[in-house]
KOLVO-209798 format. One record per residue (C-alpha): z negated, y negated, x; residue in one letter. Coordinates in steps of 0.5 Angstrom, whole numbers, padded with zeros to 4 digits, m for minus. Layout:
# residues N
    pz    py    px type
     Z     Y     X    a
...
This chain:
# residues 551
    pz    py    px type
  0051 m0094  0040    x
  0056 m0097  0041    x
  0054 m0103  0037    x
  0048 m0105  0042    x
  0054 m0108  0045    x
  0057 m0113  0040    x
  0052 m0119  0040    x
  0052 m0124  0035    x
  0051 m0130  0039    x
  0058 m0129  0043    x
  0061 m0130  0036    x
  0058 m0135  0033    x
  0055 m0140  0038    x
  0061 m0142  0042    x
  0064 m0145  0035    x
  0065 m0153  0036    x
  0061 m0158  0033    x
  0067 m0163  0033    x
  0072 m0158  0029    x
  0067 m0156  0024    x
  0066 m0163  0022    x
  0072 m0165  0022    x
  0073 m0160  0017    x
  0068 m0162  0012    x
  0072 m0167  0009    x
  0079 m0163  0007    x
  0073 m0157  0005    x
  0069 m0160  0001    x
  0076 m0162 m0004    x
  0076 m0155 m0004    x
  0073 m0151 m0009    x
  0068 m0145 m0005    x
  0069 m0138 m0008    x
  0065 m0135 m0011    x
  0062 m0128 m0013    x
  0058 m0124 m0017    x
  0055 m0118 m0019    x
  0061 m0112 m0021    x
  0060 m0110 m0028    x
  0065 m0107 m0033    x
  0069 m0105 m0027    x
  0075 m0101 m0033    x
  0076 m0109 m0034    x
  0077 m0110 m0028    x
  0081 m0104 m0025    x
  0086 m0106 m0030    x
  0087 m0113 m0030    x
  0088 m0111 m0021    x
  0092 m0107 m0022    x
  0097 m0109 m0028    x
  0095 m0102 m0031    x
  0097 m0101 m0038    x
  0092 m0101 m0041    x
  0088 m0095 m0043    x
  0091 m0091 m0037    x
  0085 m0092 m0034    x
  0079 m0087 m0034    x
  0073 m0083 m0031    x
  0072 m0089 m0026    x
  0067 m0087 m0020    x
  0063 m0091 m0014    x
  0060 m0089 m0009    x
  0057 m0095 m0006    x
  0051 m0100 m0003    x
  0048 m0104 m0010    x
  0051 m0111 m0007    x
  0057 m0108 m0004    x
  0063 m0108 m0009    x
  0063 m0114 m0014    x
  0067 m0120 m0017    x
  0071 m0127 m0014    x
  0073 m0133 m0017    x
  0076 m0139 m0014    x
  0080 m0135 m0009    x
  0086 m0140 m0008    x
  0083 m0143 m0001    x
  0085 m0135  0002    x
  0091 m0134 m0002    x
  0088 m0131 m0008    x
  0086 m0133 m0016    x
  0080 m0127 m0018    x
  0079 m0120 m0017    x
  0075 m0115 m0014    x
  0071 m0114 m0008    x
  0069 m0109 m0003    x
  0065 m0110  0004    x
  0062 m0106  0009    x
  0056 m0111  0008    x
  0053 m0115  0003    x
  0058 m0118 m0002    x
  0054 m0125 m0003    x
  0054 m0131  0001    x
  0062 m0130  0002    x
  0062 m0137  0000    x
  0059 m0140  0006    x
  0062 m0143  0014    x
  0065 m0138  0018    x
  0060 m0141  0023    x
  0054 m0136  0019    x
  0054 m0129  0022    x
  0055 m0124  0017    x
  0053 m0117  0019    x
  0050 m0112  0014    x
  0047 m0105  0017    x
  0046 m0101  0011    x
  0045 m0095  0014    x
  0050 m0090  0009    x
  0055 m0086  0011    x
  0062 m0086  0013    x
  0069 m0084  0010    x
  0072 m0077  0012    x
  0079 m0081  0009    x
  0078 m0087  0014    x
  0076 m0082  0020    x
  0082 m0077  0019    x
  0087 m0083  0018    x
  0084 m0085  0024    x
  0084 m0080  0028    x
  0092 m0078  0026    x
  0093 m0085  0030    x
  0090 m0083  0036    x
  0084 m0086  0035    x
  0078 m0082  0033    x
  0072 m0086  0032    x
  0067 m0086  0027    x
  0066 m0089  0020    x
  0059 m0092  0018    x
  0057 m0096  0012    x
  0064 m0094  0007    x
  0065 m0097  0000    x
  0069 m0093 m0005    x
  0072 m0093 m0012    x
  0076 m0088 m0015    x
  0079 m0086 m0021    x
  0084 m0083 m0025    x
  0091 m0086 m0028    x
  0095 m0082 m0034    x
  0101 m0088 m0035    x
  0104 m0089 m0042    x
  0110 m0091 m0039    x
  0114 m0090 m0032    x
  0112 m0096 m0028    x
  0111 m0099 m0021    x
  0104 m0102 m0020    x
  0103 m0106 m0015    x
  0097 m0111 m0013    x
  0095 m0117 m0008    x
  0090 m0117 m0003    x
  0087 m0119  0004    x
  0083 m0115  0009    x
  0078 m0120  0012    x
  0073 m0119  0017    x
  0067 m0121  0022    x
  0071 m0117  0027    x
  0076 m0122  0029    x
  0078 m0124  0035    x
  0073 m0121  0039    x
  0074 m0115  0037    x
  0081 m0113  0035    x
  0085 m0108  0039    x
  0078 m0104  0041    x
  0073 m0099  0038    x
  0072 m0103  0033    x
  0077 m0104  0028    x
  0075 m0103  0021    x
  0080 m0100  0016    x
  0082 m0100  0009    x
  0086 m0095  0005    x
  0089 m0095 m0002    x
  0090 m0088 m0003    x
  0094 m0084 m0008    x
  0093 m0077 m0010    x
  0098 m0075 m0015    x
  0099 m0069 m0019    x
  0093 m0066 m0014    x
  0098 m0067 m0008    x
  0094 m0069 m0001    x
  0093 m0078 m0001    x
  0098 m0082  0001    x
  0096 m0089  0003    x
  0100 m0094  0000    x
  0096 m0100  0004    x
  0100 m0100  0010    x
  0103 m0105  0014    x
  0110 m0109  0011    x
  0115 m0103  0013    x
  0111 m0098  0016    x
  0106 m0092  0015    x
  0101 m0097  0018    x
  0094 m0098  0015    x
  0091 m0105  0014    x
  0086 m0104  0020    x
  0084 m0110  0025    x
  0087 m0107  0030    x
  0093 m0107  0026    x
  0093 m0115  0025    x
  0090 m0119  0029    x
  0093 m0125  0033    x
  0097 m0121  0038    x
  0098 m0115  0033    x
  0103 m0117  0028    x
  0101 m0124  0028    x
  0105 m0127  0022    x
  0100 m0123  0017    x
  0094 m0126  0021    x
  0090 m0133  0019    x
  0085 m0134  0024    x
  0079 m0137  0020    x
  0074 m0140  0025    x
  0073 m0148  0023    x
  0071 m0145  0014    x
  0066 m0149  0011    x
  0067 m0144  0004    x
  0068 m0137  0007    x
  0065 m0133  0012    x
  0069 m0130  0015    x
  0072 m0131  0022    x
  0079 m0128  0020    x
  0083 m0125  0015    x
  0091 m0122  0014    x
  0096 m0127  0009    x
  0096 m0124  0002    x
  0099 m0116  0002    x
  0102 m0112 m0003    x
  0101 m0105 m0004    x
  0105 m0101 m0009    x
  0107 m0093 m0012    x
  0111 m0091 m0017    x
  0108 m0088 m0023    x
  0112 m0083 m0028    x
  0110 m0083 m0034    x
  0105 m0076 m0036    x
  0104 m0075 m0029    x
  0097 m0074 m0026    x
  0094 m0080 m0021    x
  0087 m0080 m0018    x
  0087 m0087 m0014    x
  0082 m0088 m0008    x
  0080 m0095 m0005    x
  0076 m0095  0001    x
  0073 m0099  0007    x
  0069 m0097  0012    x
  0065 m0101  0020    x
  0068 m0097  0025    x
  0065 m0095  0031    x
  0059 m0098  0029    x
  0056 m0102  0023    x
  0055 m0109  0026    x
  0060 m0113  0023    x
  0062 m0114  0016    x
  0069 m0114  0013    x
  0071 m0113  0006    x
  0077 m0112  0002    x
  0079 m0118 m0003    x
  0084 m0115 m0009    x
  0087 m0120 m0014    x
  0087 m0119 m0021    x
  0095 m0119 m0025    x
  0096 m0127 m0026    x
  0097 m0126 m0034    x
  0096 m0130 m0041    x
  0094 m0128 m0047    x
  0092 m0131 m0053    x
  0084 m0130 m0057    x
  0083 m0130 m0064    x
  0078 m0126 m0070    x
  0074 m0129 m0075    x
  0068 m0133 m0075    x
  0062 m0131 m0081    x
  0055 m0133 m0083    x
  0052 m0128 m0088    x
  0060 m0125 m0087    x
  0063 m0131 m0091    x
  0067 m0135 m0087    x
  0064 m0140 m0083    x
  0064 m0147 m0079    x
  0061 m0149 m0073    x
  0063 m0150 m0066    x
  0066 m0144 m0061    x
  0065 m0144 m0054    x
  0069 m0140 m0048    x
  0065 m0138 m0041    x
  0068 m0135 m0035    x
  0065 m0130 m0032    x
  0063 m0134 m0027    x
  0063 m0141 m0027    x
  0066 m0147 m0023    x
  0059 m0150 m0022    x
  0053 m0147 m0020    x
  0051 m0148 m0029    x
  0057 m0145 m0033    x
  0060 m0150 m0037    x
  0065 m0147 m0044    x
  0073 m0147 m0040    x
  0074 m0149 m0047    x
  0070 m0151 m0053    x
  0073 m0152 m0060    x
  0071 m0154 m0067    x
  0071 m0149 m0073    x
  0072 m0150 m0080    x
  0076 m0145 m0084    x
  0072 m0138 m0081    x
  0077 m0136 m0076    x
  0079 m0139 m0069    x
  0085 m0138 m0064    x
  0085 m0140 m0057    x
  0091 m0140 m0053    x
  0094 m0138 m0046    x
  0087 m0135 m0043    x
  0088 m0132 m0036    x
  0087 m0126 m0034    x
  0079 m0125 m0033    x
  0072 m0124 m0036    x
  0070 m0128 m0041    x
  0064 m0129 m0046    x
  0064 m0132 m0053    x
  0059 m0136 m0056    x
  0058 m0138 m0063    x
  0053 m0144 m0066    x
  0054 m0145 m0074    x
  0053 m0152 m0076    x
  0046 m0153 m0077    x
  0047 m0158 m0083    x
  0052 m0153 m0087    x
  0048 m0147 m0084    x
  0041 m0148 m0082    x
  0037 m0143 m0080    x
  0043 m0139 m0077    x
  0042 m0138 m0069    x
  0048 m0138 m0064    x
  0051 m0131 m0063    x
  0055 m0128 m0057    x
  0061 m0123 m0059    x
  0058 m0118 m0060    x
  0053 m0119 m0063    x
  0049 m0121 m0057    x
  0042 m0125 m0057    x
  0044 m0128 m0050    x
  0050 m0128 m0045    x
  0047 m0120 m0041    x
  0046 m0118 m0048    x
  0053 m0119 m0051    x
  0060 m0115 m0049    x
  0064 m0118 m0044    x
  0072 m0119 m0046    x
  0076 m0117 m0040    x
  0084 m0120 m0042    x
  0089 m0118 m0043    x
  0087 m0110 m0044    x
  0079 m0110 m0046    x
  0079 m0114 m0053    x
  0080 m0111 m0060    x
  0077 m0117 m0064    x
  0074 m0123 m0064    x
  0069 m0122 m0070    x
  0062 m0126 m0069    x
  0058 m0125 m0075    x
  0052 m0128 m0076    x
  0045 m0128 m0081    x
  0041 m0133 m0084    x
  0034 m0132 m0080    x
  0027 m0131 m0085    x
  0023 m0137 m0084    x
  0017 m0136 m0080    x
  0011 m0135 m0084    x
  0005 m0135 m0079    x
  0000 m0141 m0077    x
  0001 m0140 m0069    x
  0004 m0144 m0064    x
  0008 m0143 m0058    x
  0011 m0148 m0053    x
  0013 m0150 m0046    x
  0018 m0154 m0042    x
  0024 m0150 m0038    x
  0025 m0154 m0032    x
  0031 m0153 m0026    x
  0031 m0153 m0019    x
  0033 m0157 m0013    x
  0039 m0151 m0011    x
  0043 m0154 m0017    x
  0041 m0162 m0017    x
  0039 m0163 m0011    x
  0033 m0167 m0013    x
  0026 m0165 m0014    x
  0025 m0161 m0021    x
  0027 m0164 m0026    x
  0027 m0162 m0034    x
  0032 m0158 m0037    x
  0035 m0161 m0044    x
  0038 m0156 m0048    x
  0037 m0150 m0046    x
  0037 m0145 m0052    x
  0031 m0142 m0052    x
  0030 m0135 m0057    x
  0024 m0133 m0059    x
  0024 m0124 m0061    x
  0019 m0120 m0063    x
  0016 m0113 m0061    x
  0024 m0110 m0063    x
  0028 m0115 m0059    x
  0029 m0118 m0065    x
  0031 m0125 m0066    x
  0026 m0128 m0071    x
  0027 m0136 m0069    x
  0031 m0141 m0064    x
  0030 m0147 m0061    x
  0032 m0153 m0057    x
  0029 m0156 m0050    x
  0028 m0164 m0051    x
  0030 m0169 m0046    x
  0023 m0167 m0043    x
  0025 m0160 m0042    x
  0020 m0159 m0048    x
  0021 m0154 m0053    x
  0016 m0151 m0059    x
  0015 m0146 m0064    x
  0011 m0146 m0070    x
  0009 m0142 m0076    x
  0010 m0136 m0072    x
  0006 m0130 m0074    x
  0000 m0125 m0072    x
  0005 m0121 m0067    x
  0007 m0120 m0060    x
  0013 m0124 m0057    x
  0017 m0126 m0052    x
  0022 m0131 m0051    x
  0030 m0130 m0048    x
  0032 m0137 m0044    x
  0040 m0136 m0044    x
  0043 m0141 m0040    x
  0050 m0138 m0038    x
  0051 m0133 m0031    x
  0044 m0134 m0029    x
  0039 m0127 m0031    x
  0033 m0128 m0034    x
  0029 m0124 m0028    x
  0021 m0125 m0031    x
  0018 m0127 m0038    x
  0011 m0129 m0042    x
  0009 m0123 m0045    x
  0005 m0127 m0052    x
  0001 m0125 m0056    x
 m0001 m0128 m0063    x
 m0007 m0127 m0066    x
 m0008 m0132 m0071    x
 m0008 m0140 m0072    x
 m0008 m0141 m0064    x
 m0004 m0145 m0061    x
  0000 m0142 m0054    x
  0002 m0147 m0049    x
  0004 m0146 m0042    x
  0011 m0142 m0043    x
  0014 m0145 m0039    x
  0020 m0143 m0034    x
  0025 m0145 m0029    x
  0032 m0144 m0028    x
  0034 m0142 m0021    x
  0039 m0140 m0017    x
  0038 m0133 m0017    x
  0035 m0133 m0023    x
  0031 m0136 m0030    x
  0024 m0135 m0027    x
  0017 m0134 m0032    x
  0013 m0140 m0029    x
  0005 m0142 m0029    x
  0000 m0138 m0034    x
  0000 m0139 m0041    x
 m0006 m0143 m0045    x
 m0008 m0141 m0051    x
 m0012 m0146 m0055    x
 m0016 m0144 m0060    x
 m0021 m0148 m0064    x
 m0029 m0145 m0065    x
 m0031 m0144 m0072    x
 m0039 m0143 m0072    x
 m0042 m0138 m0077    x
 m0049 m0138 m0078    x
 m0050 m0132 m0079    x
 m0047 m0129 m0072    x
 m0048 m0131 m0065    x
 m0046 m0128 m0059    x
 m0049 m0130 m0052    x
 m0051 m0131 m0046    x
 m0045 m0136 m0044    x
 m0044 m0136 m0039    x
 m0044 m0129 m0037    x
 m0043 m0123 m0033    x
 m0044 m0117 m0035    x
 m0047 m0117 m0041    x
 m0045 m0119 m0048    x
 m0051 m0120 m0054    x
 m0048 m0121 m0062    x
 m0053 m0122 m0067    x
 m0052 m0121 m0073    x
 m0056 m0123 m0078    x
 m0052 m0121 m0084    x
 m0052 m0114 m0089    x
 m0045 m0111 m0086    x
 m0042 m0110 m0080    x
 m0039 m0115 m0076    x
 m0032 m0113 m0072    x
 m0032 m0118 m0065    x
 m0026 m0118 m0062    x
 m0025 m0120 m0055    x
 m0018 m0124 m0053    x
 m0016 m0126 m0046    x
 m0013 m0133 m0045    x
 m0005 m0132 m0046    x
 m0007 m0128 m0052    x
 m0008 m0121 m0051    x
 m0012 m0116 m0054    x
 m0018 m0113 m0049    x
 m0022 m0110 m0055    x
 m0024 m0109 m0061    x
 m0032 m0107 m0064    x
 m0036 m0106 m0069    x
 m0043 m0109 m0069    x
 m0047 m0107 m0073    x
 m0054 m0111 m0077    x
 m0059 m0114 m0071    x
 m0058 m0114 m0064    x
 m0052 m0111 m0061    x
 m0049 m0111 m0054    x
 m0042 m0111 m0051    x
 m0040 m0109 m0044    x
 m0035 m0114 m0041    x
 m0037 m0111 m0034    x
 m0030 m0109 m0033    x
 m0026 m0116 m0034    x
 m0024 m0120 m0029    x
 m0028 m0127 m0028    x
 m0024 m0132 m0033    x
 m0025 m0136 m0041    x
 m0024 m0131 m0046    x
 m0024 m0131 m0054    x
 m0029 m0127 m0059    x
 m0026 m0127 m0066    x
 m0027 m0124 m0073    x
 m0021 m0125 m0077    x
 m0026 m0123 m0082    x
 m0032 m0126 m0082    x
 m0028 m0133 m0080    x
 m0032 m0134 m0073    x
 m0028 m0136 m0066    x
 m0032 m0137 m0060    x
 m0030 m0140 m0053    x
 m0033 m0135 m0047    x
 m0033 m0136 m0040    x
 m0034 m0129 m0035    x
 m0036 m0130 m0028    x
 m0037 m0125 m0022    x
C-alpha cells in the first residue's frame, strides 16, 4: 500500500523542544478539550444542527466503536461542544501534537467519498470511513446551518498529495441525488486536506504543530455549512469522513452545537409529597476528570428552576434532606440509581419534565455486614492511591433494586449493617466514570463480608482484591467434620437421631453445595474444590466450622 511510504517519525521527530517548552505556560492556562462516548445521538444532532425539535428520525451510525464521540471545551479550536467523527480513535485527541495519532481500523471506505474525488479528477480509494445518516422533516421552512472544523495528522507534510482525507455533508431532498454543502466558502469544492492547507486557501488553515492540548498537526478555521429546508419536505442527511489513499494518519471532523440557553424546571417529591433537599446539575463531561456539579441548589418547596443552561447534555441528581427524609436514597432523573442508569437531558430539544420522585427504603432486617474501602488512583490526584471520601455507595439486591445506601468516610471506608440473607452487588456513583467490575456477594446469615473494595481509575471503577468472609464458628456436640486441613474427602460424624444438612460456602460467601448427612459417619467429596478456606454451615442445627482445603 502507498501508506508504507508515510513514516510516523518524519512528522514528529523534528518538532522543536524549545517551542514545546515555551508554549507550556500558555497551554496550561487553557482548558484541554475533553472527549466522551457518543451516546444519545438524536439529542446531539438536534443540538448541532439547530433542527426543530422532533424533526430528526432514523438516526443510523456506520463506524467503529471509538470512531465517533462527543467533545466539550472546544474553545481552543474555536468551537464549543458537539460531535466528533474520526478516521481513527476519538480518544487521545486532547494530547500534545507531538503525539502521533494514526489508527488503522481495517474498515471499508465510502462510495460517496470516492465519487466526489473522482469528479474532481482525484481517483484515490478511501479507507476507514465513518458516517452518520438520518432523516429530517422540517415543521417550518428554515435555513439549517452548522459550524465545523476539519483537523488532521496529514497536515502539513502530506497536503497536496494523494493523501487528501475528505469530509462530506450530503443532502438529498425528496429522493434527489446528494448535494455536498461542506465546501470551501464561495465554491463547490469539498473540504479536504488538498483544498485547505498552508498553500491552498491558507486563510482557512491553522498550523497546530506546537500545541500541548490538541493532537492534530493542523486544522481549519470554523467553517459553516447550510441548506434551505422547506416545511413538509423530506430530507436525508449523510455525514461522512474517510482516509484517502491509505488508512494511516487520522483525520477528524468536529461539529459544533448551536449555542443557546434554556431553563430547566420540575417537581421533587418523596413518596409523592413535595420534598426538600439538594439538587445537583452535572454536565455530560465535567471540567475536571472527576465531574463536579455545574450548579447546586437547595430545594425547599418541592419545585426547582435552573436558569440559562447552555445547549448540551446533563444529568440531575436529587438528594432529599436526610433529617426530614431519613432512609431516602439520592436519585437521578429519571429513576436512575446512578448516572449510568438515568435518562440524559439534552437541552434544548430532549426534555419533557424534570420531575424526580424518591421513595423511602425499608430498613434492612438481617444480621449480615458488608464493608470495604473506596480509593482513587494517581491519574486524578498525582499522588499515591488515597482514600476517596463521600462516594455514594448503593447496595443492590438480585433484582437490581436499591435496598440501602451509604457514603464513604474520610478514610474511604463504608459499611452496610443488618443485611439479610441474599445475593447482592454494589454500585459506586461517581458521575461520568463507569463502574466496570463488581463483587458478587452472597449473604448466608450472620456473617461479615469485608474487603469489598473499589478503586476509581481514569478509565472506570474497578473491584479490587478478594472478599473476606468472617463467620463465627459455632460448635455442635453432636456433629463434627474432619480432617482439617483436608484434601479430597470430608467426613461428617452425626450422632443425632435425625439428618443434618451441611452447606459449603466459599470465602466470599458463595454457596457451593449442600448435602444431607444421615446418622452415623458420611462423606462429602470435595476433590473438585480449589485449595483455600471454606465454611461449613448448618442453619437448622447451629453449626459453623472453618476448614482449609489443600492440594
